[in-house]
PyMOL commands that place a pseudoatom at each C-alpha (Angstrom):
pseudoatom trace, name=CA, resn=MET, resi=1, chain=A, elem=C, hetatm=0, pos=[-14.927, 2.731, -2.305]
pseudoatom trace, name=CA, resn=ARG, resi=2, chain=A, elem=C, hetatm=0, pos=[-13.026, 2.549, -5.577]
pseudoatom trace, name=CA, resn=ILE, resi=3, chain=A, elem=C, hetatm=0, pos=[-9.397, 1.070, -6.175]
pseudoatom trace, name=CA, resn=GLU, resi=4, chain=A, elem=C, hetatm=0, pos=[-7.054, 3.258, -8.154]
pseudoatom trace, name=CA, resn=LEU, resi=5, chain=A, elem=C, hetatm=0, pos=[-3.629, 2.171, -9.331]
pseudoatom trace, name=CA, resn=THR, resi=6, chain=A, elem=C, hetatm=0, pos=[-0.938, 4.696, -10.446]
pseudoatom trace, name=CA, resn=GLU, resi=7, chain=A, elem=C, hetatm=0, pos=[0.906, 3.841, -13.349]
pseudoatom trace, name=CA, resn=ARG, resi=8, chain=A, elem=C, hetatm=0, pos=[4.410, 3.761, -10.818]
pseudoatom trace, name=CA, resn=PHE, resi=9, chain=A, elem=C, hetatm=0, pos=[2.547, 1.204, -8.863]
pseudoatom trace, name=CA, resn=ARG, resi=10, chain=A, elem=C, hetatm=0, pos=[1.832, -1.005, -11.447]
pseudoatom trace, name=CA, resn=ARG, resi=11, chain=A, elem=C, hetatm=0, pos=[5.132, -1.117, -12.685]
pseudoatom trace, name=CA, resn=ASP, resi=12, chain=A, elem=C, hetatm=0, pos=[6.377, -1.921, -9.324]
pseudoatom trace, name=CA, resn=VAL, resi=13, chain=A, elem=C, hetatm=0, pos=[3.772, -4.884, -8.913]
pseudoatom trace, name=CA, resn=ARG, resi=14, chain=A, elem=C, hetatm=0, pos=[4.844, -5.893, -12.820]
pseudoatom trace, name=CA, resn=ALA, resi=15, chain=A, elem=C, hetatm=0, pos=[8.350, -6.265, -11.252]
pseudoatom trace, name=CA, resn=LEU, resi=16, chain=A, elem=C, hetatm=0, pos=[7.664, -8.634, -8.558]
pseudoatom trace, name=CA, resn=ASP, resi=17, chain=A, elem=C, hetatm=0, pos=[7.409, -12.520, -8.738]
pseudoatom trace, name=CA, resn=ALA, resi=18, chain=A, elem=C, hetatm=0, pos=[4.258, -14.418, -8.558]
pseudoatom trace, name=CA, resn=ASP, resi=19, chain=A, elem=C, hetatm=0, pos=[4.348, -14.759, -4.705]
pseudoatom trace, name=CA, resn=GLY, resi=20, chain=A, elem=C, hetatm=0, pos=[4.592, -10.920, -4.437]
pseudoatom trace, name=CA, resn=ARG, resi=21, chain=A, elem=C, hetatm=0, pos=[1.964, -10.144, -6.746]
pseudoatom trace, name=CA, resn=ALA, resi=22, chain=A, elem=C, hetatm=0, pos=[-0.446, -12.595, -5.303]
pseudoatom trace, name=CA, resn=ALA, resi=23, chain=A, elem=C, hetatm=0, pos=[0.267, -10.923, -1.456]
pseudoatom trace, name=CA, resn=VAL, resi=24, chain=A, elem=C, hetatm=0, pos=[-0.031, -7.380, -3.002]
pseudoatom trace, name=CA, resn=PHE, resi=25, chain=A, elem=C, hetatm=0, pos=[-3.220, -8.695, -4.419]
pseudoatom trace, name=CA, resn=GLU, resi=26, chain=A, elem=C, hetatm=0, pos=[-4.584, -9.875, -1.054]
pseudoatom trace, name=CA, resn=ALA, resi=27, chain=A, elem=C, hetatm=0, pos=[-3.332, -6.697, 0.789]
pseudoatom trace, name=CA, resn=LEU, resi=28, chain=A, elem=C, hetatm=0, pos=[-5.625, -4.631, -1.967]
pseudoatom trace, name=CA, resn=LEU, resi=29, chain=A, elem=C, hetatm=0, pos=[-8.727, -7.155, -1.341]
pseudoatom trace, name=CA, resn=ASN, resi=30, chain=A, elem=C, hetatm=0, pos=[-8.463, -6.519, 2.406]
pseudoatom trace, name=CA, resn=LEU, resi=31, chain=A, elem=C, hetatm=0, pos=[-7.564, -2.939, 3.092]
pseudoatom trace, name=CA, resn=PRO, resi=32, chain=A, elem=C, hetatm=0, pos=[-11.007, -1.525, 3.025]
pseudoatom trace, name=CA, resn=ALA, resi=33, chain=A, elem=C, hetatm=0, pos=[-12.198, -3.728, 5.465]
pseudoatom trace, name=CA, resn=ALA, resi=34, chain=A, elem=C, hetatm=0, pos=[-9.044, -3.244, 7.381]
pseudoatom trace, name=CA, resn=MET, resi=35, chain=A, elem=C, hetatm=0, pos=[-9.318, 0.951, 7.960]
pseudoatom trace, name=CA, resn=GLY, resi=36, chain=A, elem=C, hetatm=0, pos=[-12.315, 0.685, 9.647]
pseudoatom trace, name=CA, resn=ASP, resi=37, chain=A, elem=C, hetatm=0, pos=[-11.543, -2.501, 11.730]
pseudoatom trace, name=CA, resn=LEU, resi=38, chain=A, elem=C, hetatm=0, pos=[-8.774, -2.222, 14.416]
pseudoatom trace, name=CA, resn=HIS, resi=39, chain=A, elem=C, hetatm=0, pos=[-8.154, -6.303, 14.597]
pseudoatom trace, name=CA, resn=ARG, resi=40, chain=A, elem=C, hetatm=0, pos=[-7.803, -6.376, 10.940]
pseudoatom trace, name=CA, resn=HIS, resi=41, chain=A, elem=C, hetatm=0, pos=[-5.534, -3.305, 11.015]
pseudoatom trace, name=CA, resn=ALA, resi=42, chain=A, elem=C, hetatm=0, pos=[-3.002, -5.101, 12.821]
pseudoatom trace, name=CA, resn=GLY, resi=43, chain=A, elem=C, hetatm=0, pos=[-2.355, -7.529, 10.445]
pseudoatom trace, name=CA, resn=LEU, resi=44, chain=A, elem=C, hetatm=0, pos=[-1.552, -4.993, 7.626]
pseudoatom trace, name=CA, resn=GLY, resi=45, chain=A, elem=C, hetatm=0, pos=[0.384, -2.695, 9.825]
pseudoatom trace, name=CA, resn=LEU, resi=46, chain=A, elem=C, hetatm=0, pos=[-1.679, 0.349, 8.485]
pseudoatom trace, name=CA, resn=ARG, resi=47, chain=A, elem=C, hetatm=0, pos=[-0.186, 3.248, 9.387]
pseudoatom trace, name=CA, resn=LYS, resi=48, chain=A, elem=C, hetatm=0, pos=[-0.186, 6.776, 8.160]
pseudoatom trace, name=CA, resn=LEU, resi=49, chain=A, elem=C, hetatm=0, pos=[3.245, 8.258, 7.246]
pseudoatom trace, name=CA, resn=HIS, resi=50, chain=A, elem=C, hetatm=0, pos=[3.080, 11.734, 5.903]
pseudoatom trace, name=CA, resn=HIS, resi=51, chain=A, elem=C, hetatm=0, pos=[1.024, 14.694, 6.384]
pseudoatom trace, name=CA, resn=SER, resi=52, chain=A, elem=C, hetatm=0, pos=[0.153, 14.535, 2.966]
pseudoatom trace, name=CA, resn=GLY, resi=53, chain=A, elem=C, hetatm=0, pos=[-2.080, 11.567, 3.682]
pseudoatom trace, name=CA, resn=VAL, resi=54, chain=A, elem=C, hetatm=0, pos=[-0.052, 8.862, 2.639]
pseudoatom trace, name=CA, resn=TRP, resi=55, chain=A, elem=C, hetatm=0, pos=[-0.544, 5.470, 4.155]
pseudoatom trace, name=CA, resn=GLU, resi=56, chain=A, elem=C, hetatm=0, pos=[1.500, 2.504, 4.281]
pseudoatom trace, name=CA, resn=ALA, resi=57, chain=A, elem=C, hetatm=0, pos=[0.386, -1.269, 4.672]
pseudoatom trace, name=CA, resn=ARG, resi=58, chain=A, elem=C, hetatm=0, pos=[2.933, -4.257, 5.292]
pseudoatom trace, name=CA, resn=VAL, resi=59, chain=A, elem=C, hetatm=0, pos=[2.645, -6.800, 2.398]
pseudoatom trace, name=CA, resn=GLY, resi=60, chain=A, elem=C, hetatm=0, pos=[4.738, -9.761, 4.088]
pseudoatom trace, name=CA, resn=LEU, resi=61, chain=A, elem=C, hetatm=0, pos=[8.091, -8.904, 5.518]
pseudoatom trace, name=CA, resn=GLY, resi=62, chain=A, elem=C, hetatm=0, pos=[10.361, -7.193, 2.667]
pseudoatom trace, name=CA, resn=LEU, resi=63, chain=A, elem=C, hetatm=0, pos=[7.594, -5.491, 1.030]
pseudoatom trace, name=CA, resn=ARG, resi=64, chain=A, elem=C, hetatm=0, pos=[5.033, -2.313, 1.810]
pseudoatom trace, name=CA, resn=ILE, resi=65, chain=A, elem=C, hetatm=0, pos=[2.547, -0.673, -0.216]
pseudoatom trace, name=CA, resn=LEU, resi=66, chain=A, elem=C, hetatm=0, pos=[1.834, 3.278, -0.133]
pseudoatom trace, name=CA, resn=PHE, resi=67, chain=A, elem=C, hetatm=0, pos=[-1.575, 4.755, -1.016]
pseudoatom trace, name=CA, resn=THR, resi=68, chain=A, elem=C, hetatm=0, pos=[-3.948, 7.686, -0.083]
pseudoatom trace, name=CA, resn=VAL, resi=69, chain=A, elem=C, hetatm=0, pos=[-7.445, 7.667, 1.166]
pseudoatom trace, name=CA, resn=GLU, resi=70, chain=A, elem=C, hetatm=0, pos=[-9.772, 10.047, -0.823]
pseudoatom trace, name=CA, resn=GLN, resi=71, chain=A, elem=C, hetatm=0, pos=[-13.432, 10.148, -0.006]
pseudoatom trace, name=CA, resn=LYS, resi=72, chain=A, elem=C, hetatm=0, pos=[-14.474, 7.794, -2.250]
pseudoatom trace, name=CA, resn=ALA, resi=73, chain=A, elem=C, hetatm=0, pos=[-11.374, 6.077, -3.418]
pseudoatom trace, name=CA, resn=TYR, resi=74, chain=A, elem=C, hetatm=0, pos=[-8.183, 4.260, -2.604]
pseudoatom trace, name=CA, resn=THR, resi=75, chain=A, elem=C, hetatm=0, pos=[-5.205, 5.624, -4.648]
pseudoatom trace, name=CA, resn=PHE, resi=76, chain=A, elem=C, hetatm=0, pos=[-1.990, 3.022, -4.418]
pseudoatom trace, name=CA, resn=VAL, resi=77, chain=A, elem=C, hetatm=0, pos=[1.195, 4.726, -5.438]
pseudoatom trace, name=CA, resn=ARG, resi=78, chain=A, elem=C, hetatm=0, pos=[4.160, 2.162, -4.725]
pseudoatom trace, name=CA, resn=ALA, resi=79, chain=A, elem=C, hetatm=0, pos=[4.576, -1.165, -3.719]
pseudoatom trace, name=CA, resn=ALA, resi=80, chain=A, elem=C, hetatm=0, pos=[8.261, -1.245, -2.877]
pseudoatom trace, name=CA, resn=THR, resi=81, chain=A, elem=C, hetatm=0, pos=[10.822, -2.383, -0.220]
pseudoatom trace, name=CA, resn=HIS, resi=82, chain=A, elem=C, hetatm=0, pos=[11.078, -0.661, 2.946]
pseudoatom trace, name=CA, resn=ASP, resi=83, chain=A, elem=C, hetatm=0, pos=[14.360, 1.498, 2.143]
pseudoatom trace, name=CA, resn=GLU, resi=84, chain=A, elem=C, hetatm=0, pos=[12.508, 2.547, -1.271]
pseudoatom trace, name=CA, resn=ILE, resi=85, chain=A, elem=C, hetatm=0, pos=[9.615, 3.840, 0.416]
pseudoatom trace, name=CA, resn=ARG, resi=86, chain=A, elem=C, hetatm=0, pos=[12.031, 5.959, 2.819]
pseudoatom trace, name=CA, resn=ARG, resi=87, chain=A, elem=C, hetatm=0, pos=[13.407, 7.582, -0.291]
pseudoatom trace, name=CA, resn=TYR, resi=88, chain=A, elem=C, hetatm=0, pos=[10.241, 8.355, -2.076]
pseudoatom trace, name=CA, resn=LEU, resi=89, chain=A, elem=C, hetatm=0, pos=[8.839, 9.645, 1.097]
pseudoatom trace, name=CA, resn=ARG, resi=90, chain=A, elem=C, hetatm=0, pos=[11.866, 12.286, 1.077]
pseudoatom trace, name=CA, resn=SER, resi=91, chain=A, elem=C, hetatm=0, pos=[10.916, 13.311, -2.405]
pseudoatom trace, name=CA, resn=LEU, resi=92, chain=A, elem=C, hetatm=0, pos=[7.595, 14.342, -1.227]
for i in range(1, 92): cmd.bond("trace and resi %d" % i, "trace and resi %d" % (i + 1))
show_as sticks, trace
zoom trace
């Protein structure tokens, strides 16, 4: 599987501190294995949020990442707080 990052996602990650960036990077690396394994899935708190195929993964207590799953790629859309993610989903 390929990993694609939108420009918005890149800006979100750049705005994080070093610990936040490291946590996002770790989640990106763990995500492909977690999508197919229920026990790994629990650690990231993966869940489908929107009928258009948008998924959420938890990265620590206050940070979430949004992504879509296509046949051969994960496309990461946002890295933001829970409230920012809710606002983003309302705009879809």
